[in-house]
Structures are given as structure tokens and as C-alpha cells.
N, CA, C and O atoms as CSV, one atom per row, in Angstrom:
chain,resi,resn,atom,element,x,y,z
A,1,MET,N,N,0.838,-1.179,0.000
A,1,MET,CA,C,0.000,0.000,0.000
A,1,MET,C,C,0.885,1.244,0.000
A,1,MET,O,O,1.854,1.318,0.754
A,2,ALA,N,N,0.562,2.192,-0.820
A,2,ALA,CA,C,1.345,3.421,-0.938
A,2,ALA,C,C,1.115,4.325,0.274
A,2,ALA,O,O,-0.003,4.462,0.771
A,3,ALA,N,N,2.187,4.923,0.722
A,3,ALA,CA,C,2.115,5.882,1.822
A,3,ALA,C,C,1.756,7.253,1.251
A,3,ALA,O,O,1.905,7.498,0.053
A,4,THR,N,N,1.284,8.135,2.118
A,4,THR,CA,C,0.905,9.478,1.707
A,4,THR,C,C,2.031,10.452,2.029
A,4,THR,O,O,2.477,10.544,3.172
A,5,ALA,N,N,2.483,11.174,1.016
A,5,ALA,CA,C,3.538,12.166,1.210
A,5,ALA,C,C,2.995,13.351,1.991
A,5,ALA,O,O,1.843,13.750,1.824
A,6,LEU,N,N,3.844,13.906,2.846
A,6,LEU,CA,C,3.479,15.120,3.575
A,6,LEU,C,C,3.645,16.324,2.647
A,6,LEU,O,O,4.501,16.325,1.762
A,7,ASN,N,N,2.812,17.352,2.863
A,7,ASN,CA,C,2.981,18.567,2.077
A,7,ASN,C,C,4.029,19.458,2.751
A,7,ASN,O,O,4.485,19.159,3.855
A,8,ASP,N,N,4.406,20.543,2.089
A,8,ASP,CA,C,5.469,21.405,2.607
A,8,ASP,C,C,5.166,21.926,4.003
A,8,ASP,O,O,6.052,21.933,4.858
A,9,ALA,N,N,3.942,22.359,4.254
A,9,ALA,CA,C,3.579,22.892,5.570
A,9,ALA,C,C,3.692,21.819,6.647
A,9,ALA,O,O,4.152,22.100,7.754
A,10,GLU,N,N,3.281,20.603,6.339
A,10,GLU,CA,C,3.379,19.504,7.302
A,10,GLU,C,C,4.838,19.159,7.605
A,10,GLU,O,O,5.184,18.848,8.744
A,11,ILE,N,N,5.673,19.215,6.597
A,11,ILE,CA,C,7.094,18.934,6.801
A,11,ILE,C,C,7.728,20.019,7.660
A,11,ILE,O,O,8.486,19.709,8.579
A,12,ILE,N,N,7.437,21.268,7.384
A,12,ILE,CA,C,7.974,22.376,8.175
A,12,ILE,C,C,7.532,22.251,9.627
A,12,ILE,O,O,8.334,22.452,10.538
A,13,GLU,N,N,6.285,21.928,9.844
A,13,GLU,CA,C,5.766,21.761,11.205
A,13,GLU,C,C,6.467,20.603,11.921
A,13,GLU,O,O,6.828,20.723,13.092
A,14,ALA,N,N,6.655,19.500,11.228
A,14,ALA,CA,C,7.312,18.334,11.825
A,14,ALA,C,C,8.773,18.641,12.155
A,14,ALA,O,O,9.267,18.241,13.209
A,15,LEU,N,N,9.457,19.340,11.271
A,15,LEU,CA,C,10.865,19.682,11.507
A,15,LEU,C,C,11.036,20.556,12.744
A,15,LEU,O,O,12.054,20.471,13.430
A,16,ALA,N,N,10.057,21.383,13.027
A,16,ALA,CA,C,10.133,22.255,14.207
A,16,ALA,C,C,10.187,21.439,15.496
A,16,ALA,O,O,10.702,21.915,16.507
A,17,GLY,N,N,9.663,20.224,15.469
A,17,GLY,CA,C,9.654,19.372,16.648
A,17,GLY,C,C,10.787,18.351,16.678
A,17,GLY,O,O,10.850,17.523,17.587
A,18,LEU,N,N,11.675,18.404,15.699
A,18,LEU,CA,C,12.787,17.459,15.632
A,18,LEU,C,C,14.099,18.184,15.922
A,18,LEU,O,O,14.249,19.365,15.609
A,19,ASP,N,N,15.034,17.472,16.518
A,19,ASP,CA,C,16.311,18.053,16.928
A,19,ASP,C,C,17.382,17.858,15.858
A,19,ASP,O,O,17.965,16.780,15.746
A,20,GLY,N,N,17.639,18.903,15.074
A,20,GLY,CA,C,18.729,18.864,14.119
A,20,GLY,C,C,18.432,18.210,12.781
A,20,GLY,O,O,19.321,18.111,11.935
A,21,TRP,N,N,17.223,17.768,12.575
A,21,TRP,CA,C,16.858,17.170,11.293
A,21,TRP,C,C,16.605,18.278,10.285
A,21,TRP,O,O,16.122,19.353,10.638
A,22,GLU,N,N,16.935,18.008,9.025
A,22,GLU,CA,C,16.735,18.963,7.952
A,22,GLU,C,C,16.080,18.280,6.760
A,22,GLU,O,O,16.114,17.059,6.601
A,23,ARG,N,N,15.498,19.109,5.953
A,23,ARG,CA,C,14.952,18.617,4.691
A,23,ARG,C,C,15.963,18.916,3.597
A,23,ARG,O,O,16.414,20.050,3.435
A,24,GLU,N,N,16.306,17.885,2.858
A,24,GLU,CA,C,17.148,18.056,1.677
A,24,GLU,C,C,16.378,17.477,0.508
A,24,GLU,O,O,16.436,16.275,0.245
A,25,GLY,N,N,15.668,18.326,-0.181
A,25,GLY,CA,C,14.804,17.875,-1.269
A,25,GLY,C,C,13.692,17.014,-0.715
A,25,GLY,O,O,12.880,17.477,0.085
A,26,ASN,N,N,13.652,15.764,-1.137
A,26,ASN,CA,C,12.622,14.830,-0.674
A,26,ASN,C,C,13.149,13.873,0.383
A,26,ASN,O,O,12.615,12.777,0.557
A,27,LYS,N,N,14.199,14.286,1.092
A,27,LYS,CA,C,14.776,13.455,2.146
A,27,LYS,C,C,14.763,14.208,3.465
A,27,LYS,O,O,14.877,15.433,3.513
A,28,LEU,N,N,14.619,13.440,4.524
A,28,LEU,CA,C,14.775,13.933,5.889
A,28,LEU,C,C,16.150,13.456,6.322
A,28,LEU,O,O,16.425,12.257,6.269
A,29,THR,N,N,17.025,14.365,6.750
A,29,THR,CA,C,18.406,13.991,7.015
A,29,THR,C,C,18.949,14.622,8.295
A,29,THR,O,O,18.531,15.703,8.711
A,30,LYS,N,N,19.888,13.913,8.898
A,30,LYS,CA,C,20.561,14.419,10.088
A,30,LYS,C,C,21.933,13.763,10.183
A,30,LYS,O,O,22.094,12.576,9.897
A,31,THR,N,N,22.921,14.563,10.591
A,31,THR,CA,C,24.252,14.035,10.869
A,31,THR,C,C,24.479,14.107,12.373
A,31,THR,O,O,24.379,15.170,12.986
A,32,TYR,N,N,24.784,12.963,12.945
A,32,TYR,CA,C,25.108,12.852,14.366
A,32,TYR,C,C,26.630,12.844,14.488
A,32,TYR,O,O,27.315,12.186,13.705
A,33,GLU,N,N,27.156,13.574,15.469
A,33,GLU,CA,C,28.599,13.609,15.698
A,33,GLU,C,C,28.915,13.017,17.062
A,33,GLU,O,O,28.153,13.166,18.017
A,34,PHE,N,N,30.066,12.337,17.132
A,34,PHE,CA,C,30.464,11.621,18.339
A,34,PHE,C,C,31.907,11.936,18.698
A,34,PHE,O,O,32.684,12.366,17.845
A,35,ASP,N,N,32.263,11.725,19.947
A,35,ASP,CA,C,33.627,11.960,20.408
A,35,ASP,C,C,34.578,10.848,19.986
A,35,ASP,O,O,35.788,11.054,19.897
A,36,GLN,N,N,34.024,9.675,19.728
A,36,GLN,CA,C,34.855,8.528,19.365
A,36,GLN,C,C,34.244,7.796,18.177
A,36,GLN,O,O,33.025,7.756,18.010
A,37,TYR,N,N,35.098,7.229,17.372
A,37,TYR,CA,C,34.655,6.481,16.200
A,37,TYR,C,C,33.718,5.342,16.576
A,37,TYR,O,O,32.675,5.163,15.948
A,38,LEU,N,N,34.083,4.566,17.602
A,38,LEU,CA,C,33.260,3.416,17.977
A,38,LEU,C,C,31.893,3.820,18.526
A,38,LEU,O,O,30.943,3.041,18.444
A,39,ALA,N,N,31.780,5.017,19.078
A,39,ALA,CA,C,30.468,5.506,19.508
A,39,ALA,C,C,29.560,5.691,18.292
A,39,ALA,O,O,28.366,5.397,18.355
A,40,GLY,N,N,30.119,6.171,17.200
A,40,GLY,CA,C,29.350,6.305,15.961
A,40,GLY,C,C,28.934,4.958,15.400
A,40,GLY,O,O,27.816,4.800,14.909
A,41,ILE,N,N,29.831,3.990,15.474
A,41,ILE,CA,C,29.515,2.638,15.008
A,41,ILE,C,C,28.381,2.044,15.853
A,41,ILE,O,O,27.449,1.444,15.317
A,42,ALA,N,N,28.469,2.215,17.171
A,42,ALA,CA,C,27.418,1.705,18.060
A,42,ALA,C,C,26.089,2.395,17.763
A,42,ALA,O,O,25.037,1.755,17.752
A,43,PHE,N,N,26.146,3.699,17.525
A,43,PHE,CA,C,24.919,4.427,17.192
A,43,PHE,C,C,24.331,3.917,15.881
A,43,PHE,O,O,23.120,3.720,15.785
A,44,ALA,N,N,25.167,3.703,14.877
A,44,ALA,CA,C,24.680,3.220,13.582
A,44,ALA,C,C,23.957,1.882,13.740
A,44,ALA,O,O,22.906,1.664,13.137
A,45,ALA,N,N,24.524,0.989,14.551
A,45,ALA,CA,C,23.874,-0.303,14.784
A,45,ALA,C,C,22.536,-0.115,15.502
A,45,ALA,O,O,21.546,-0.769,15.173
A,46,THR,N,N,22.522,0.773,16.471
A,46,THR,CA,C,21.277,1.046,17.203
A,46,THR,C,C,20.236,1.679,16.291
A,46,THR,O,O,19.069,1.288,16.310
A,47,ALA,N,N,20.656,2.656,15.494
A,47,ALA,CA,C,19.727,3.316,14.573
A,47,ALA,C,C,19.154,2.310,13.578
A,47,ALA,O,O,17.968,2.360,13.252
A,48,GLY,N,N,19.993,1.401,13.100
A,48,GLY,CA,C,19.513,0.369,12.189
A,48,GLY,C,C,18.506,-0.557,12.846
A,48,GLY,O,O,17.536,-0.975,12.214
A,49,THR,N,N,18.730,-0.876,14.100
A,49,THR,CA,C,17.800,-1.738,14.841
A,49,THR,C,C,16.465,-1.039,15.054
A,49,THR,O,O,15.407,-1.643,14.882
A,50,ILE,N,N,16.518,0.234,15.427
A,50,ILE,CA,C,15.276,1.016,15.614
A,50,ILE,C,C,14.515,1.086,14.288
A,50,ILE,O,O,13.307,0.852,14.246
A,51,ALA,N,N,15.228,1.408,13.211
A,51,ALA,CA,C,14.587,1.505,11.897
A,51,ALA,C,C,13.950,0.175,11.489
A,51,ALA,O,O,12.860,0.149,10.918
A,52,GLU,N,N,14.637,-0.916,11.785
A,52,GLU,CA,C,14.091,-2.237,11.471
A,52,GLU,C,C,12.773,-2.462,12.208
A,52,GLU,O,O,11.845,-3.055,11.659
A,53,GLY,N,N,12.694,-1.991,13.441
A,53,GLY,CA,C,11.458,-2.116,14.213
A,53,GLY,C,C,10.286,-1.387,13.570
A,53,GLY,O,O,9.133,-1.785,13.733
A,54,PHE,N,N,10.583,-0.334,12.851
A,54,PHE,CA,C,9.550,0.416,12.132
A,54,PHE,C,C,9.360,-0.116,10.706
A,54,PHE,O,O,8.474,0.338,9.982
A,55,ASP,N,N,10.203,-1.088,10.306
A,55,ASP,CA,C,10.230,-1.579,8.926
A,55,ASP,C,C,10.397,-0.415,7.951
A,55,ASP,O,O,9.720,-0.323,6.927
A,56,HIS,N,N,11.338,0.480,8.318
A,56,HIS,CA,C,11.584,1.692,7.533
A,56,HIS,C,C,13.069,2.013,7.642
A,56,HIS,O,O,13.546,2.388,8.712
A,57,HIS,N,N,13.782,1.870,6.567
A,57,HIS,CA,C,15.239,1.829,6.624
A,57,HIS,C,C,15.878,3.039,5.951
A,57,HIS,O,O,15.566,3.349,4.801
A,58,PRO,N,N,16.772,3.722,6.664
A,58,PRO,CA,C,17.430,4.892,6.085
A,58,PRO,C,C,18.631,4.501,5.235
A,58,PRO,O,O,19.159,3.394,5.343
A,59,ASP,N,N,19.044,5.430,4.395
A,59,ASP,CA,C,20.389,5.358,3.856
A,59,ASP,C,C,21.265,5.864,4.991
A,59,ASP,O,O,20.954,6.875,5.620
A,60,MET,N,N,22.348,5.168,5.247
A,60,MET,CA,C,23.200,5.485,6.387
A,60,MET,C,C,24.640,5.594,5.900
A,60,MET,O,O,25.134,4.731,5.174
A,61,PHE,N,N,25.298,6.665,6.310
A,61,PHE,CA,C,26.684,6.911,5.933
A,61,PHE,C,C,27.494,7.059,7.206
A,61,PHE,O,O,27.265,7.977,7.994
A,62,VAL,N,N,28.435,6.158,7.406
A,62,VAL,CA,C,29.263,6.164,8.608
A,62,VAL,C,C,30.630,6.716,8.231
A,62,VAL,O,O,31.306,6.207,7.338
A,63,GLY,N,N,31.012,7.768,8.936
A,63,GLY,CA,C,32.325,8.367,8.739
A,63,GLY,C,C,33.082,8.369,10.053
A,63,GLY,O,O,32.659,7.742,11.024
A,64,TYR,N,N,34.182,9.063,10.079
A,64,TYR,CA,C,34.978,9.151,11.288
A,64,TYR,C,C,34.278,10.074,12.269
A,64,TYR,O,O,34.201,11.282,12.044
A,65,LYS,N,N,33.770,9.512,13.354
A,65,LYS,CA,C,33.087,10.228,14.430
A,65,LYS,C,C,31.778,10.888,13.987
A,65,LYS,O,O,31.319,11.836,14.624
A,66,LYS,N,N,31.180,10.398,12.910
A,66,LYS,CA,C,29.880,10.924,12.515
A,66,LYS,C,C,29.093,9.885,11.729
A,66,LYS,O,O,29.647,9.020,11.051
A,67,VAL,N,N,27.775,10.013,11.853
A,67,VAL,CA,C,26.854,9.135,11.136
A,67,VAL,C,C,25.758,10.019,10.552
A,67,VAL,O,O,25.136,10.804,11.267
A,68,THR,N,N,25.530,9.889,9.262
A,68,THR,CA,C,24.465,10.640,8.600
A,68,THR,C,C,23.361,9.663,8.206
A,68,THR,O,O,23.617,8.615,7.614
A,69,LEU,N,N,22.125,10.033,8.549
A,69,LEU,CA,C,20.952,9.240,8.191
A,69,LEU,C,C,20.095,10.032,7.214
A,69,LEU,O,O,19.939,11.245,7.361
A,70,GLU,N,N,19.542,9.354,6.222
A,70,GLU,CA,C,18.636,9.966,5.263
A,70,GLU,C,C,17.405,9.077,5.125
A,70,GLU,O,O,17.507,7.887,4.827
A,71,PHE,N,N,16.244,9.680,5.349
A,71,PHE,CA,C,14.982,8.956,5.208
A,71,PHE,C,C,14.157,9.537,4.073
A,71,PHE,O,O,14.106,10.752,3.876
A,72,THR,N,N,13.523,8.657,3.341
A,72,THR,CA,C,12.501,8.981,2.365
A,72,THR,C,C,11.629,7.731,2.257
A,72,THR,O,O,12.065,6.636,2.613
A,73,THR,N,N,10.418,7.889,1.775
A,73,THR,CA,C,9.517,6.743,1.697
A,73,THR,C,C,9.309,6.364,0.234
A,73,THR,O,O,8.671,7.088,-0.530
A,74,HIS,N,N,9.857,5.228,-0.129
A,74,HIS,CA,C,9.801,4.799,-1.531
A,74,HIS,C,C,8.375,4.560,-2.008
A,74,HIS,O,O,8.063,4.808,-3.172
A,75,SER,N,N,7.502,4.078,-1.117
A,75,SER,CA,C,6.118,3.803,-1.527
A,75,SER,C,C,5.290,5.078,-1.667
A,75,SER,O,O,4.115,5.020,-2.031
A,76,ALA,N,N,5.905,6.234,-1.378
A,76,ALA,CA,C,5.248,7.529,-1.587
A,76,ALA,C,C,6.031,8.314,-2.635
A,76,ALA,O,O,6.208,9.526,-2.517
A,77,ASP,N,N,6.495,7.609,-3.657
A,77,ASP,CA,C,7.299,8.210,-4.727
A,77,ASP,C,C,8.547,8.897,-4.196
A,77,ASP,O,O,8.946,9.955,-4.683
A,78,SER,N,N,9.165,8.273,-3.178
A,78,SER,CA,C,10.401,8.786,-2.559
A,78,SER,C,C,10.236,10.208,-2.030
A,78,SER,O,O,11.063,11.086,-2.273
A,79,LYS,N,N,9.156,10.399,-1.309
A,79,LYS,CA,C,8.868,11.682,-0.648
A,79,LYS,C,C,8.896,11.456,0.869
A,79,LYS,O,O,8.992,10.322,1.337
A,80,ILE,N,N,8.813,12.548,1.621
A,80,ILE,CA,C,8.789,12.469,3.078
A,80,ILE,C,C,7.370,12.176,3.542
A,80,ILE,O,O,6.412,12.804,3.091
A,81,THR,N,N,7.249,11.201,4.461
A,81,THR,CA,C,5.950,10.818,5.010
A,81,THR,C,C,6.005,10.845,6.536
A,81,THR,O,O,7.050,11.095,7.137
A,82,GLN,N,N,4.868,10.584,7.132
A,82,GLN,CA,C,4.789,10.528,8.590
A,82,GLN,C,C,5.691,9.428,9.142
A,82,GLN,O,O,6.200,9.550,10.257
A,83,LYS,N,N,5.890,8.384,8.397
A,83,LYS,CA,C,6.760,7.296,8.850
A,83,LYS,C,C,8.199,7.788,9.021
A,83,LYS,O,O,8.875,7.397,9.973
A,84,ASP,N,N,8.671,8.636,8.114
A,84,ASP,CA,C,10.006,9.212,8.253
A,84,ASP,C,C,10.100,10.028,9.539
A,84,ASP,O,O,11.097,9.956,10.257
A,85,ILE,N,N,9.073,10.790,9.819
A,85,ILE,CA,C,9.035,11.631,11.025
A,85,ILE,C,C,9.029,10.749,12.272
A,85,ILE,O,O,9.738,11.036,13.236
A,86,GLN,N,N,8.241,9.687,12.261
A,86,GLN,CA,C,8.147,8.808,13.427
A,86,GLN,C,C,9.487,8.151,13.756
A,86,GLN,O,O,9.849,8.047,14.928
A,87,VAL,N,N,10.219,7.712,12.750
A,87,VAL,CA,C,11.515,7.090,13.017
A,87,VAL,C,C,12.501,8.156,13.508
A,87,VAL,O,O,13.290,7.888,14.414
A,88,ALA,N,N,12.469,9.341,12.933
A,88,ALA,CA,C,13.334,10.428,13.395
A,88,ALA,C,C,13.056,10.753,14.866
A,88,ALA,O,O,13.988,10.969,15.641
A,89,GLN,N,N,11.789,10.787,15.247
A,89,GLN,CA,C,11.434,11.038,16.652
A,89,GLN,C,C,11.988,9.940,17.560
A,89,GLN,O,O,12.505,10.228,18.639
A,90,ALA,N,N,11.883,8.710,17.132
A,90,ALA,CA,C,12.393,7.590,17.926
A,90,ALA,C,C,13.911,7.691,18.080
A,90,ALA,O,O,14.444,7.425,19.157
A,91,LEU,N,N,14.597,8.069,17.025
A,91,LEU,CA,C,16.051,8.212,17.096
A,91,LEU,C,C,16.448,9.382,17.986
A,91,LEU,O,O,17.439,9.304,18.712
A,92,ASP,N,N,15.682,10.464,17.934
A,92,ASP,CA,C,15.954,11.618,18.804
A,92,ASP,C,C,15.784,11.264,20.282
A,92,ASP,O,O,16.392,11.895,21.147
A,93,ALA,N,N,14.973,10.272,20.565
A,93,ALA,CA,C,14.726,9.881,21.948
A,93,ALA,C,C,15.850,9.021,22.537
A,93,ALA,O,O,15.870,8.766,23.741
A,94,LEU,N,N,16.781,8.576,21.692
A,94,LEU,CA,C,17.900,7.771,22.187
A,94,LEU,C,C,18.792,8.602,23.103
A,94,LEU,O,O,18.974,9.798,22.870
A,95,PRO,N,N,19.342,7.987,24.129
A,95,PRO,CA,C,20.149,8.741,25.103
A,95,PRO,C,C,21.613,8.899,24.702
A,95,PRO,O,O,22.501,8.782,25.547
A,96,TYR,N,N,21.871,9.162,23.437
A,96,TYR,CA,C,23.253,9.360,23.012
A,96,TYR,C,C,23.689,10.785,23.333
A,96,TYR,O,O,22.929,11.734,23.138
A,97,PRO,N,N,24.919,10.930,23.828
A,97,PRO,CA,C,25.402,12.288,24.132
A,97,PRO,C,C,25.579,13.100,22.858
A,97,PRO,O,O,26.065,12.602,21.842
A,98,LYS,N,N,25.181,14.338,22.935
A,98,LYS,CA,C,25.353,15.227,21.788
A,98,LYS,C,C,26.715,15.896,21.873
A,98,LYS,O,O,27.144,16.317,22.947
A,99,LYS,N,N,27.371,15.990,20.767
A,99,LYS,CA,C,28.674,16.635,20.755
A,99,LYS,C,C,28.516,18.122,20.608
A,99,LYS,O,O,29.510,18.848,20.577
């Protein structure tokens, strides 16, 4: 079943309630920074596990002391949906220290 894409106003409203997430075209994205490389690796594994629980998987880029996540919903023509927002909220709730 196809998901429903959020309109611009809905995306702007949702972003106001998220910590550090941005819209890049039709993607919801955030880069997390860490004091240690292995903290980023642990976060990436945790983020992947959380995303799996939602059956909604980001593109994930792991670098030195940083992890970038990008969400879009393929069943909504690769647009941002409420599901992207819900996973972002769940990730924001993780108790990882902010750099």
C-alpha cells in the first residue's frame, strides 16, 4: 500500500519538533557527531535496529566520528511521510550524548 507524502507545511511543522533534522529535497536527514569512532559505530547499529522495528530503513553513511541518516519513503514516490518523522522522533529519543 502506498504511503501518503506530507505537504510542505506539514514537513515544516514536523521539523520544528525534531532536533537537528533537515529537509534536503525529498529526504529527511541528520548528521550525528560523536567523540569517538566506535560511539558512531554503536549508534549506527542502534539506529539500524530502531529503523528495522519500524520496517523503515534509512540510507546510512558512517564516517569518522559521525553518522548521517537519510529517510525517504519509496512507496510515496520517494517523498517524506509521517513514517520518516516517526523514526526520526524515535532516534531523537535515544540517550546518546550530543557533541
